[in-house]
Structure formats: structure tokens, C-alpha cells
C-alpha positions in Angstrom: 65.3 112.6 42.4 62.4 113.3 45.1 62.0 116.8 46.6 63.5 116.5 49.5 66.7 115.3 47.8 66.8 118.2 45.8 66.3 120.3 48.8 69.1 118.5 50.4 71.5 119.0 47.5 70.7 122.4 46.8 72.5 124.5 49.7 70.6 127.2 48.6 66.8 126.0 48.4 68.0 124.4 51.7 68.6 128.2 53.3 65.6 129.1 52.0 63.5 125.9 53.7 65.2 126.1 57.0 64.4 130.0 56.9 60.7 129.3 56.5 60.7 126.4 58.9 62.5 127.6 62.2 63.2 130.7 64.1 66.1 132.4 62.9 69.4 131.6 64.5 67.5 129.4 66.8 67.0 125.3 66.6 62.7 125.8 68.2 60.3 125.8 64.6 58.3 128.6 63.7 54.6 128.7 65.1 53.4 128.1 62.0 55.0 124.8 61.9 54.6 124.3 65.4 50.5 124.6 64.8 49.7 123.7 60.9 52.3 121.0 60.2 53.8 119.7 63.0 50.1 118.0 64.2 49.5 116.0 60.5 53.1 115.3 60.3 54.6 113.4 63.9 52.5 110.3 65.0 51.0 109.8 68.6 49.8 106.4 69.8 46.2 106.6 71.6 46.7 107.7 75.2 50.2 109.1 74.5 50.9 112.5 76.9 53.3 115.3 76.0 52.8 117.6 78.6 52.1 121.2 77.9 55.2 122.8 78.7 57.1 120.4 77.3 59.5 122.2 74.3 59.1 120.4 71.3 61.8 121.9 69.3 60.5 119.0 66.3 60.6 119.8 62.0 58.3 118.0 60.4 61.2 116.5 57.6 62.1 114.4 60.3 60.2 111.8 62.1 58.8 112.5 65.5 56.7 109.2 67.6 55.3 108.5 70.9 53.7 105.2 70.9 50.4 104.7 73.0 49.7 105.1 76.5 53.7 107.4 77.1 54.1 109.9 78.6 56.8 113.1 78.6 56.9 115.1 81.1 56.9 118.9 81.9 60.4 120.6 81.1 61.3 118.0 78.7 63.3 119.4 75.1 62.7 117.0 72.3 64.8 118.0 69.0 64.8 115.9 66.1 66.8 119.1 63.5 69.7 116.1 62.9 67.7 112.8 63.4 64.5 110.8 63.6 63.6 110.8 67.8 60.7 107.3 67.9 59.5 106.7 71.7 57.6 103.6 72.2 54.4 102.3 73.8 53.7 102.6 77.5 57.1 104.6 77.9 58.0 107.4 80.9 59.8 110.0 80.1 61.1 112.2 83.0 60.9 115.9 83.4 63.7 117.9 82.5 64.8 115.2 80.1 66.7 116.4 77.1 66.2 114.0 73.6 68.1 115.1 70.9 68.0 112.9 67.8 68.5 110.5 66.3 67.4 108.5 69.4 65.0 105.7 68.9 63.7 104.7 72.9 61.9 101.4 72.8 58.9 100.2 74.5 57.9 99.6 78.6 61.4 102.3 79.2 61.5 104.6 82.2 63.7 107.6 82.0 63.9 109.0 85.6 64.5 112.9 85.8 67.4 115.4 84.2 68.6 112.3 81.5 70.7 113.9 78.4 70.4 112.0 75.2 72.6 113.5 72.5 72.6 112.0 69.2 75.5 114.5 67.5 78.4 115.9 68.1 80.1 119.3 67.5 83.6 118.8 65.2 86.2 120.7 66.1 89.2 119.7 64.5 89.7 122.9 62.9 91.0 125.2 65.3 91.0 127.8 63.1 87.2 127.7 62.7 84.9 127.9 65.8 83.0 125.0 66.8 79.6 126.0 66.3 80.7 126.5 62.4 82.1 123.2 62.0 80.0 120.1 61.2 77.9 118.2 62.6 78.5 114.1 62.9 75.3 112.1 64.6 75.1 108.4 65.0 71.6 106.8 66.4 71.0 105.9 70.1 69.1 102.7 70.9 67.4 102.2 74.3 65.7 98.5 74.1 63.1 97.4 75.5 62.4 97.9 79.8 65.3 99.9 80.2 65.6 101.9 83.3 67.7 104.6 83.4 68.8 106.6 86.7 68.2 110.6 87.5 71.0 113.1 86.0 72.4 110.3 83.3 74.0 111.2 80.0 74.0 108.9 76.9 76.4 110.0 74.5 76.0 109.4 70.3 76.0 105.8 69.2 75.5 103.6 72.2 73.1 100.6 72.2 71.4 100.4 75.7 70.2 96.3 75.8 66.9 95.5 76.8 66.2 95.0 81.0 69.3 96.8 81.2 69.7 99.4 84.6 71.6 102.5 84.1 72.7 103.9 87.7 71.4 107.3 88.7 74.8 109.7 87.8 76.8 108.2 84.8 78.1 108.4 81.5 77.7 106.2 79.2 80.0 106.0 76.5 79.8 102.4 75.4 77.5 100.0 74.6 74.9 98.4 77.2 74.7 94.3 77.4 70.9 93.2 78.0 70.3 92.1 81.5 73.1 94.1 82.9 73.8 96.9 85.7 76.3 99.8 84.8 77.1 102.8 86.7 79.5 105.4 87.3 81.4 107.8 85.0 82.4 106.7 82.0 79.8 103.6 83.1 81.1 100.5 83.8 79.4 97.0 84.6 78.1 96.6 88.0 75.6 93.7 87.8 75.0 90.7 85.0 71.7 88.6 85.2 72.0 84.8 84.9 69.5 83.3 83.0 71.3 79.7 84.9 70.4 80.9 88.4 68.1 83.2 87.6 69.9 85.4 89.7 71.9 89.2 89.3 75.2 88.3 90.3 77.9 91.1 91.1 80.6 91.7 88.1 84.5 90.7 89.2 86.9 91.3 87.2 88.9 88.5 86.2 91.9 87.9 88.2 95.6 89.4 86.5 97.8 86.5 85.8 
């Protein structure tokens, strides 16, 4: 059994390690972790830029990676405490985004402002226990290559957004988005799709009722 597995399966040891790594009652790492550990654990590609006002609530026991030529703009929050956060090459993460793992973003992706990705959910089934004290569940969000996500979008846990898809501003994505489609609304629904035969985008027309 690896050291990581031993820590995970020993509640007391796990709590001790978390106290050493994280600020009490907060998700952010202690200063010694941010400056002495994370830079040697998490990978950044050549010319990748993380603006200095970005809030990196990242811990060394989960992956955090930014590919070459990618940019994370100011006031974005990144949290990998519940799962990895991986960003591909030449991807732009706009201002004031929230990236909560597990989350994998591909190459050549454009993400506008105030977009929220959350790969976790809080439990709520036990009505005798505050929701904040109930177990969390996780499901990875996957954003494939060449996707464009508009401002003020929310992407929920477990969603896959296919290659070259477009998510219109203000959408709430609760179902997978097929490649080469445009979706919008709350909840997001199909608006257009690309026809490879005609090489054009066509408005989606729902099938007529019988």
C-alpha cells in the first residue's frame, strides 16, 4: 500500500495531513505549501501564464496542470481539493472563472468571464445533518478541444462538452453537449448543429409530434 493510500484509509492521519496542508476551515493551502511545495509538484507548460491575482486553492496531492501558451486570467479561482484540474494547450480561461475539480479542459478552448465549473456536489439526503457536514460526491467535467463557452455559464458535475461545441452566454449545462453543436438556455438545449455533408450550421428543428 502506498503512502497516499495509507493516509486516505487512516482518518486520524488524514486529518493531521490536512491540518498541515490547509488553512483551518478554509480550502486554501498554507503559505509554505503554496511557495515551497506546489511549484515543484504541479506542471506548467512553456509560456503558460497564471495571472498573479488568480486564487490557486491547489493542494500537492491532486494534479494541477496548465498546458503551453495557456492563460488563466485575473480573479479566477482554481480548486483541486476534490479532484484534478487539467488545462490543455493554447486555452484561455477568462476573468473571474471558478474551476472546481475534477475537471479536464482540452486544447484551444475559449472560456469567457464568470464561468463556473463544479465537479462536486454536496449531499443533502440526511435532513438531520447540515448540508455542509454531509459527504460530497464528485464526477469529472470534460471539455474537449476547440470549445467556446460564453460568459456567465454554469457547468455541473459529470458533464462532457464535445469538440468544437459552443455554449451560449448565461446557459446552465446539465446534460452532455454533443460535438459540433451550439447549445443555450437554462437548462441548455440544442440550438444548432453542424452538418458535415453540407459543411454548414443548421438550426435544430425538433421532430414533429405525431
